[in-house]
DSSP file (Angstrom, degrees, kcal/mol; ACC not computed):
  #  RESIDUE AA STRUCTURE BP1 BP2  ACC     N-H-->O    O-->H-N    N-H-->O    O-->H-N    TCO  KAPPA ALPHA  PHI   PSI    X-CA   Y-CA   Z-CA
    1    1 A X              0   0    0      0, 0.0     2,-0.4     0, 0.0    24,-0.2   0.000 360.0 360.0 360.0 140.2   52.2  -60.1  171.7
    2    2 A X  E     -A   24   0A   0     22,-3.0    22,-2.3    24,-0.1     2,-0.4  -0.872 360.0-154.9-106.0 140.6   55.1  -58.1  170.3
    3    3 A X  E     -A   23   0A   0    109,-0.5     2,-0.5    -2,-0.4   111,-0.4  -0.928   8.6-169.2-119.0 139.0   57.6  -59.6  167.9
    4    4 A X  E     -A   22   0A   0     18,-2.0    18,-2.6    -2,-0.4     2,-0.3  -0.955   9.5-160.8-128.9 110.3   61.2  -58.6  167.3
    5    5 A X  E     +A   21   0A   0     -2,-0.5     2,-0.3    16,-0.2    16,-0.2  -0.678  20.8 157.2 -90.5 145.0   63.0  -60.1  164.3
    6    6 A X  E     +A   20   0A   0     14,-2.2    14,-2.7    -2,-0.3   110,-0.1  -0.959  31.8  77.3-154.9 169.4   66.7  -60.0  164.1
    7    7 A X        +     0   0    0     -2,-0.3    11,-0.3     1,-0.3    -1,-0.1   0.365  57.2 135.1 108.3  -3.9   69.7  -61.8  162.4
    8    8 A X        +     0   0    0     12,-0.1     2,-0.3    84,-0.1    -1,-0.3  -0.161  21.1 132.7 -70.6 171.6   69.6  -60.4  158.9
    9    9 A X  E     -d  118   0B   0    108,-0.7   110,-2.8   107,-0.1     2,-0.6  -0.983  55.9 -62.0 170.7-173.4   72.7  -59.2  157.1
   10   10 A X  E     +d  119   0B   0     -2,-0.3     2,-0.3   108,-0.2   110,-0.2  -0.892  56.5 160.4-102.3 120.9   74.8  -59.2  154.0
   11   11 A X  E     -d  120   0B   0    108,-2.8   110,-2.9    -2,-0.6     2,-0.2  -0.852  36.0-109.2-133.1 169.1   76.1  -62.6  152.9
   12   12 A X  E >   -d  121   0B   0     -2,-0.3     3,-2.2   108,-0.2    72,-0.2  -0.630  50.3 -79.1 -95.1 158.4   77.4  -64.3  149.8
   13   13 A X  T 3  S+     0   0    0    108,-2.2    72,-0.2     1,-0.3    -1,-0.1  -0.300 119.3  27.6 -54.6 136.3   75.6  -66.9  147.8
   14   14 A X  T 3  S+     0   0    0     70,-3.1    69,-0.7     1,-0.3    -1,-0.3   0.215  96.4 118.6  93.9 -14.6   75.9  -70.3  149.4
   15   15 A X    <   -     0   0    0     -3,-2.2    69,-2.4    69,-0.2    -1,-0.3  -0.173  56.7-126.0 -77.5 176.1   76.3  -68.9  152.9
   16   16 A X        -     0   0    0     66,-0.2     2,-0.3    67,-0.2    66,-0.2  -0.900  21.6-179.2-124.5 152.5   73.9  -69.4  155.9
   17   17 A X  E     - B   0  81A   0     64,-2.3    64,-3.4    -2,-0.3     2,-0.5  -0.982  16.2-146.8-143.2 151.9   72.0  -67.1  158.2
   18   18 A X  E     - B   0  80A   0     -2,-0.3     2,-0.3   -11,-0.3    62,-0.2  -0.974  13.7-158.4-122.0 119.7   69.8  -67.7  161.2
   19   19 A X  E     - B   0  79A   0     60,-2.7    60,-2.2    -2,-0.5     2,-0.3  -0.695   6.9-155.9 -91.4 146.9   66.9  -65.3  161.8
   20   20 A X  E     -AB   6  78A   0    -14,-2.7   -14,-2.2    -2,-0.3     2,-0.4  -0.916   9.7-163.0-121.6 149.8   65.3  -65.0  165.2
   21   21 A X  E     -AB   5  77A   0     56,-2.6    56,-2.4    -2,-0.3     2,-0.5  -0.891  12.3-162.5-133.3 102.3   61.9  -63.8  166.2
   22   22 A X  E     -AB   4  76A   0    -18,-2.6   -18,-2.0    -2,-0.4     2,-0.4  -0.738   6.1-155.9 -90.3 127.2   61.6  -62.9  169.9
   23   23 A X  E     +A    3   0A   0     52,-3.1     2,-0.3    -2,-0.5   -20,-0.2  -0.816  15.7 173.3-103.7 142.2   58.1  -62.7  171.3
   24   24 A X  E     +A    2   0A   0    -22,-2.3   -22,-3.0    -2,-0.4     3,-0.0  -0.962  51.4  45.7-141.5 159.7   57.2  -60.7  174.4
   25   25 A X  S    S+     0   0    0     -2,-0.3     2,-0.3   -24,-0.2    -1,-0.1   0.195 111.8  32.1  96.2 -16.8   54.0  -59.7  176.2
   26   26 A X  S    S-     0   0    0    -24,-0.2     2,-0.1    49,-0.1   -24,-0.1  -0.972  96.1 -81.8-164.8 152.2   52.4  -63.1  176.1
   27   27 A X        -     0   0    0     -2,-0.3     3,-0.3     1,-0.2    -3,-0.1  -0.396  32.3-153.8 -61.1 135.0   53.4  -66.8  176.2
   28   28 A X  S >  S+     0   0    0     44,-0.3     3,-2.0     1,-0.2    -1,-0.2   0.606  70.5  96.0 -82.5 -15.1   54.4  -67.9  172.7
   29   29 A X  T 3  S+     0   0    0      1,-0.3    -1,-0.2    43,-0.2    43,-0.1   0.802  85.9  40.1 -55.1 -41.6   53.5  -71.5  173.3
   30   30 A X  T 3  S+     0   0    0     -3,-0.3    -1,-0.3    42,-0.1     2,-0.3   0.406  96.5 101.1 -92.7   4.0   50.0  -71.5  171.8
   31   31 A X    <   -     0   0    0     -3,-2.0     2,-0.3    20,-0.1    67,-0.2  -0.637  66.2-134.2 -91.5 144.1   50.8  -69.3  168.8
   32   32 A X  E     -E   97   0B   0     65,-2.5    65,-2.1    -2,-0.3     2,-0.4  -0.732  28.3-158.7 -83.6 147.0   51.4  -70.3  165.3
   33   33 A X  E     +EF  96  50B   0     17,-2.8    17,-3.0    -2,-0.3     2,-0.3  -0.960  13.1 177.3-132.6 146.8   54.4  -68.5  163.8
   34   34 A X  E     -EF  95  49B   0     61,-2.7    61,-2.5    -2,-0.4     2,-0.4  -0.954  21.5-137.0-143.3 161.8   55.4  -67.8  160.3
   35   35 A X  E     +EF  94  48B   0     13,-3.0    12,-2.4    -2,-0.3    13,-1.7  -0.984  23.0 176.1-119.6 135.6   58.1  -66.1  158.2
   36   36 A X  E     -EF  93  46B   0     57,-2.8    57,-2.9    -2,-0.4     2,-0.3  -0.850  10.7-155.4-125.5 165.8   57.3  -64.0  155.2
   37   37 A X  E     -EF  92  45B   0      8,-2.5     8,-3.4    -2,-0.3     2,-0.4  -0.987   6.2-159.6-143.3 155.5   59.6  -62.0  153.0
   38   38 A X  E     -E   91   0B   0     53,-2.2    53,-2.2    -2,-0.3     2,-0.2  -0.942   7.4-160.1-140.1 116.2   59.2  -59.0  150.7
   39   39 A X    >   -     0   0    0      4,-0.5     3,-2.3    -2,-0.4    51,-0.1  -0.558  45.6 -75.6 -87.8 156.7   61.7  -58.1  148.0
   40   40 A X  T 3  S+     0   0    0      1,-0.3    -1,-0.1    -2,-0.2     3,-0.1  -0.275 118.9   5.5 -54.4 128.6   61.9  -54.6  146.5
   41   41 A X  T 3  S+     0   0    0      1,-0.3     2,-0.3    -3,-0.1    -1,-0.3   0.538 113.7 101.3  77.0   6.4   59.0  -54.0  144.1
   42   42 A X  S <  S-     0   0    0     -3,-2.3    -1,-0.3     1,-0.0     2,-0.1  -0.811  74.7-101.5-121.7 162.5   57.3  -57.3  145.0
   43   43 A X        -     0   0    0     -2,-0.3    -4,-0.5     1,-0.1     2,-0.2  -0.390  48.5 -89.0 -76.1 158.3   54.5  -58.5  147.1
   44   44 A X        -     0   0    0     -6,-0.2     2,-0.3    -2,-0.1    -6,-0.2  -0.487  52.1-162.8 -65.9 133.7   55.0  -60.1  150.5
   45   45 A X  E     -F   37   0B   0     -8,-3.4    -8,-2.5    -2,-0.2     2,-0.1  -0.916  19.8-105.2-126.8 151.1   55.4  -63.8  150.1
   46   46 A X  E     +F   36   0B   0     -2,-0.3   -10,-0.2   -10,-0.2     3,-0.1  -0.418  33.3 169.8 -70.0 141.6   55.2  -66.8  152.4
   47   47 A X  E     -     0   0B   0    -12,-2.4    12,-2.6     1,-0.4     2,-0.3   0.695  59.4 -33.4-114.7 -54.8   58.4  -68.5  153.4
   48   48 A X  E     -FG  35  58B   0    -13,-1.7   -13,-3.0    10,-0.2    -1,-0.4  -0.983  47.1-156.1-164.7 155.5   57.5  -71.0  156.2
   49   49 A X  E     -FG  34  57B   0      8,-2.0     8,-1.7    -2,-0.3     2,-0.4  -0.971   0.8-163.9-136.1 158.9   55.2  -71.6  159.1
   50   50 A X  E     -FG  33  56B   0    -17,-3.0   -17,-2.8    -2,-0.3     6,-0.2  -0.984  17.2-143.6-138.7 129.0   55.2  -73.7  162.3
   51   51 A X    >   -     0   0    0      4,-2.5     3,-2.0    -2,-0.4   -19,-0.1  -0.261  34.2 -97.7 -84.6 174.8   52.2  -74.4  164.3
   52   52 A X  T 3  S+     0   0    0      1,-0.3   -21,-0.1   -22,-0.2    -1,-0.1   0.779 128.5  52.8 -62.6 -24.8   51.9  -74.6  168.1
   53   53 A X  T 3  S-     0   0    0    -23,-0.1    -1,-0.3     2,-0.1   -21,-0.1   0.258 122.7-108.2 -94.7  11.7   52.1  -78.4  167.6
   54   54 A X    <   +     0   0    0     -3,-2.0     2,-0.2     1,-0.3    -2,-0.1   0.625  66.1 150.6  73.1  16.1   55.3  -78.0  165.6
   55   55 A X        -     0   0    0      1,-0.0    -4,-2.5     2,-0.0     2,-0.3  -0.594  28.9-161.1 -71.4 143.1   53.8  -78.9  162.2
   56   56 A X  E     -G   50   0B   0     -2,-0.2     2,-0.3    -6,-0.2    -6,-0.2  -0.871  19.4-177.4-128.8 159.3   55.7  -77.1  159.5
   57   57 A X  E     -G   49   0B   0     -8,-1.7    -8,-2.0    -2,-0.3     2,-0.3  -0.978   9.8-160.8-151.8 150.4   55.3  -76.1  155.9
   58   58 A X  E     -G   48   0B   0     -2,-0.3   -10,-0.2   -10,-0.2     2,-0.1  -0.945  26.1-106.8-134.8 150.8   57.6  -74.3  153.4
   59   59 A X    >>  -     0   0    0    -12,-2.6     3,-1.6    -2,-0.3     4,-1.2  -0.484  37.7-118.4 -66.4 147.0   57.4  -72.4  150.2
   60   60 A X  T 34 S+     0   0    0      1,-0.3     3,-0.3     2,-0.2    -1,-0.1   0.836 111.4  64.0 -58.2 -32.2   58.7  -74.5  147.3
   61   61 A X  T 34 S+     0   0    0      1,-0.2    -1,-0.3     3,-0.0   -14,-0.1   0.692 114.0  30.1 -68.5 -18.6   61.4  -72.0  146.7
   62   62 A X  T X> S+     0   0    0     -3,-1.6     3,-2.4   -15,-0.2     4,-2.3   0.457  84.7 128.0-118.2  -4.9   63.0  -72.6  150.1
   63   63 A X  T 3< S+     0   0    0     -4,-1.2     4,-0.1    -3,-0.3   -15,-0.0  -0.310  80.6  15.8 -60.0 131.5   62.2  -76.2  150.7
   64   64 A X  T 34 S+     0   0    0      2,-0.5    -1,-0.3     1,-0.1     3,-0.1   0.245 125.9  59.0  89.4 -12.7   65.3  -78.2  151.5
   65   65 A X  T <4 S+     0   0    0     -3,-2.4    17,-1.9     1,-0.2     2,-0.3   0.709  98.4  52.9-114.3 -34.9   67.3  -75.1  152.3
   66   66 A X  E  <  -C   81   0A   0     -4,-2.3    -2,-0.5    15,-0.2     2,-0.4  -0.792  59.5-166.0-108.0 146.6   65.4  -73.3  155.1
   67   67 A X  E     -C   80   0A   0     13,-2.5    13,-3.0    -2,-0.3     2,-0.4  -0.990   5.8-156.6-132.9 126.0   64.3  -74.7  158.4
   68   68 A X  E     +C   79   0A   0     -2,-0.4     2,-0.3    11,-0.2    11,-0.2  -0.806  24.5 158.3 -98.8 141.4   61.7  -73.1  160.7
   69   69 A X  E     -C   78   0A   0      9,-1.8     9,-2.8    -2,-0.4     2,-0.3  -0.930  22.9-147.5-151.3 173.5   61.8  -74.0  164.4
   70   70 A X  E     -C   77   0A   0     -2,-0.3     2,-0.5     7,-0.3     7,-0.2  -0.996  10.1-156.3-148.6 150.3   60.7  -72.6  167.8
   71   71 A X  E >>> -C   76   0A   0      5,-3.2     5,-1.9    -2,-0.3     3,-0.9  -0.884  10.9-173.4-126.7  97.6   61.8  -72.7  171.4
   72   72 A X  G >45S+     0   0    0     -2,-0.5     3,-0.7     1,-0.3   -44,-0.3   0.814  83.1  61.3 -65.0 -30.1   58.8  -72.1  173.5
   73   73 A X  G 345S+     0   0    0      1,-0.2    -1,-0.3    -3,-0.1   -44,-0.0   0.840 113.1  37.6 -64.4 -31.3   60.9  -71.9  176.7
   74   74 A X  G <45S-     0   0    0     -3,-0.9    -1,-0.2     2,-0.2    -2,-0.2   0.395 106.3-127.4 -97.6   0.6   62.7  -68.9  175.2
   75   75 A X  T <<5 +     0   0    0     -3,-0.7   -52,-3.1    -4,-0.5     2,-0.4   0.891  69.0 126.6  54.2  40.4   59.6  -67.4  173.5
   76   76 A X  E   < -BC  22  71A   0     -5,-1.9    -5,-3.2   -54,-0.2     2,-0.3  -0.981  46.8-159.6-136.1 140.0   61.6  -67.4  170.3
   77   77 A X  E     -BC  21  70A   0    -56,-2.4   -56,-2.6    -2,-0.4     2,-0.3  -0.810  15.2-157.6-111.9 159.8   61.2  -68.7  166.8
   78   78 A X  E     -BC  20  69A   0     -9,-2.8    -9,-1.8    -2,-0.3     2,-0.4  -0.934  17.3-159.3-136.4 155.6   63.9  -69.2  164.2
   79   79 A X  E     -BC  19  68A   0    -60,-2.2   -60,-2.7    -2,-0.3     2,-0.6  -0.882  14.1-160.6-134.7 105.4   64.5  -69.5  160.5
   80   80 A X  E     -BC  18  67A   0    -13,-3.0   -13,-2.5    -2,-0.4     2,-0.6  -0.766  10.5-166.2 -85.6 121.9   67.7  -71.3  159.6
   81   81 A X  E     +BC  17  66A   0    -64,-3.4   -64,-2.3    -2,-0.6     2,-0.3  -0.942   9.1 178.0-117.9 114.8   68.6  -70.4  156.0
   82   82 A X        +     0   0    0    -17,-1.9   -66,-0.2    -2,-0.6   -67,-0.2  -0.751  60.7  19.1-112.2 159.6   71.3  -72.4  154.2
   83   83 A X  S    S-     0   0    0    -69,-0.7    -1,-0.2    -2,-0.3   -67,-0.2   0.926  84.3-157.7  49.9  52.6   72.6  -72.2  150.7
   84   84 A X        -     0   0    0    -69,-2.4   -70,-3.1    -3,-0.3     2,-0.3  -0.297   7.6-158.5 -66.9 146.6   71.3  -68.7  150.3
   85   85 A X    >   -     0   0    0    -72,-0.2     3,-2.5   -71,-0.1     4,-0.3  -0.856  31.7-109.3-122.2 155.9   70.8  -67.4  146.8
   86   86 A X  G >  S+     0   0    0     -2,-0.3     3,-1.9     1,-0.3    34,-0.3   0.849 117.7  63.1 -54.0 -33.6   70.6  -63.8  145.4
   87   87 A X  G 3  S+     0   0    0      1,-0.3    -1,-0.3   -48,-0.0   -48,-0.1   0.563  89.4  68.8 -71.0  -6.3   66.9  -64.3  144.9
   88   88 A X  G <  S+     0   0    0     -3,-2.5    -1,-0.3    32,-0.0     2,-0.2   0.506  70.6 121.7 -84.5  -5.2   66.5  -64.8  148.7
   89   89 A X    <   +     0   0    0     -3,-1.9     2,-0.3    -4,-0.3    30,-0.2  -0.413  40.6 105.8 -61.2 123.7   67.3  -61.1  149.1
   90   90 A X  E    S- H   0 118B   0     28,-2.0    28,-2.9    -2,-0.2     2,-0.6  -0.967  76.2 -80.6-177.9 169.7   64.4  -59.5  150.9
   91   91 A X  E     -EH  38 117B   0    -53,-2.2   -53,-2.2    -2,-0.3     2,-0.5  -0.863  48.2-146.2 -86.7 127.6   63.1  -58.0  154.1
   92   92 A X  E     -EH  37 116B   0     24,-3.0    24,-2.1    -2,-0.6     2,-0.4  -0.844  14.8-168.1-102.7 130.5   62.1  -61.0  156.3
   93   93 A X  E     -E   36   0B   0    -57,-2.9   -57,-2.8    -2,-0.5     2,-0.4  -0.933  11.2-147.7-117.6 137.4   59.1  -60.6  158.6
   94   94 A X  E     -E   35   0B   0     -2,-0.4    19,-2.6   -59,-0.2     2,-0.3  -0.803  20.5-174.7 -97.7 151.3   58.0  -62.9  161.4
   95   95 A X  E     -EI  34 112B   0    -61,-2.5   -61,-2.7    -2,-0.4     2,-0.3  -0.962   6.5-166.6-142.6 155.0   54.4  -63.2  162.2
   96   96 A X  E     -EI  33 111B   0     15,-2.3    15,-2.1    -2,-0.3    14,-0.7  -0.972   5.1-164.8-144.1 156.9   52.2  -64.9  164.8
   97   97 A X  E     -E   32   0B   0    -65,-2.1   -65,-2.5    -2,-0.3     4,-0.2  -0.982  15.3-154.0-146.5 133.3   48.6  -65.8  165.4
   98   98 A X  S    S+     0   0    0     -2,-0.3     2,-0.4   -67,-0.2    -1,-0.1   0.870  81.2  78.4 -73.5 -37.6   46.9  -66.9  168.6
   99   99 A X  S    S-     0   0    0      1,-0.1   -67,-0.2   -68,-0.1   -68,-0.0  -0.585 103.0-100.7 -72.2 128.1   44.2  -68.7  166.8
  100  100 A X        +     0   0    0     -2,-0.4     2,-0.3   -69,-0.1    -1,-0.1  -0.255  58.9 164.1 -52.9 125.7   45.5  -72.1  165.6
  101  101 A X        -     0   0    0     -4,-0.2   -49,-0.1     2,-0.1   -68,-0.1  -0.995  40.1-168.4-145.8 150.0   46.3  -71.7  162.0
  102  102 A X        +     0   0    0     -2,-0.3     2,-0.3   -51,-0.1    -2,-0.1  -0.511  48.6 142.2-129.0  60.7   48.3  -73.5  159.3
  103  103 A X        -     0   0    0      2,-0.1    -2,-0.1     1,-0.1     0, 0.0  -0.791  48.4-161.9-113.5 147.2   48.1  -70.7  156.7
  104  104 A X        +     0   0    0     -2,-0.3     2,-0.5   -58,-0.1   -58,-0.2   0.224  66.1 104.5-102.2  10.0   50.4  -69.3  154.2
  105  105 A X    >   -     0   0    0      1,-0.1     3,-1.9   -60,-0.1     4,-0.3  -0.800  67.8-142.7 -97.8 130.4   48.4  -66.1  153.8
  106  106 A X  G >  S+     0   0    0     -2,-0.5     3,-1.8     1,-0.3    -1,-0.1   0.850 100.6  64.7 -56.1 -33.8   49.7  -62.9  155.5
  107  107 A X  G 3  S+     0   0    0      1,-0.3    -1,-0.3    -3,-0.0    -3,-0.0   0.632  90.0  67.2 -68.7 -11.3   46.1  -62.0  156.3
  108  108 A X  G <  S+     0   0    0     -3,-1.9     2,-0.5   -11,-0.0    -1,-0.3   0.566  90.3  74.9 -81.8  -8.6   45.9  -65.0  158.7
  109  109 A X    <   -     0   0    0     -3,-1.8   -12,-0.2    -4,-0.3   -76,-0.0  -0.912  54.2-174.8-114.7 129.1   48.4  -63.5  161.0
  110  110 A X        +     0   0    0    -14,-0.7     2,-0.4    -2,-0.5   -13,-0.2   0.612  68.0  60.7 -96.1 -14.7   47.6  -60.7  163.4
  111  111 A X  E     -I   96   0B   0    -15,-2.1   -15,-2.3  -109,-0.0     2,-0.4  -0.956  62.4-178.3-122.9 132.9   51.0  -60.0  164.9
  112  112 A X  E     -I   95   0B   0     -2,-0.4  -109,-0.5   -17,-0.2   -17,-0.2  -0.970  19.4-137.3-133.3 142.9   54.0  -58.9  163.0
  113  113 A X        -     0   0    0    -19,-2.6  -109,-0.2    -2,-0.4     3,-0.1  -0.318  36.4-103.8 -83.2 178.2   57.6  -58.0  163.7
  114  114 A X        -     0   0    0   -111,-0.4   -21,-0.1     1,-0.2  -110,-0.1   0.585  60.6-111.8 -85.3 -11.4   59.4  -55.1  162.1
  115  115 A X        -     0   0    0    -21,-0.1     2,-0.4     1,-0.1   -22,-0.2   0.154  18.5-130.6  94.8 146.3   61.4  -57.0  159.6
  116  116 A X  E     - H   0  92B   0    -24,-2.1   -24,-3.0  -110,-0.1     2,-0.4  -0.999  23.4-122.3-136.5 133.7   65.1  -57.8  159.1
  117  117 A X  E     - H   0  91B   0     -2,-0.4  -108,-0.7   -26,-0.2     2,-0.5  -0.593  22.2-171.0 -84.9 128.9   67.0  -57.3  155.9
  118  118 A X  E     -dH   9  90B   0    -28,-2.9   -28,-2.0    -2,-0.4     2,-0.5  -0.981   4.5-175.0-115.6 123.2   68.7  -60.2  154.2
  119  119 A X  E     -d   10   0B   0   -110,-2.8  -108,-2.8    -2,-0.5     2,-0.6  -0.980   4.2-168.0-121.8 123.7   71.0  -59.4  151.3
  120  120 A X  E     -d   11   0B   0     -2,-0.5     2,-0.2   -34,-0.3  -108,-0.2  -0.946   8.1-155.9-114.7 117.5   72.6  -62.1  149.3
  121  121 A X  E      d   12   0B   0   -110,-2.9  -108,-2.2    -2,-0.6   -35,-0.1  -0.621 360.0 360.0 -91.6 151.6   75.3  -61.2  146.8
  122  122 A X              0   0    0     -2,-0.2    -1,-0.1  -110,-0.2  -110,-0.1   0.452 360.0 360.0 -89.2 360.0   76.3  -63.4  143.9
């Protein structure tokens, strides 16, 4: 499966953005999907995941502000980001895995999108 992330941009603190992750090449329905992010000079970190059965989990830093969802009919996953903060500035990557997983580890995901940059100004 190929993943294409989009929706990043430059916003001010408190604003909202919705990232999309379009999957192609295979039905998305049975895949677990996750979002990770990587800020300059930092390691890639977990943001959220959603399993094929729509179970979700979030990093503590985004809980209550971000919502992960999926539309299997459109083969697309989403990350709704509200009340953005400067510390949310990073390249955001979507990832997917065919084997059912509920993991926050990047190594658990075999398919990755190219990343989309989110910049939040103060």
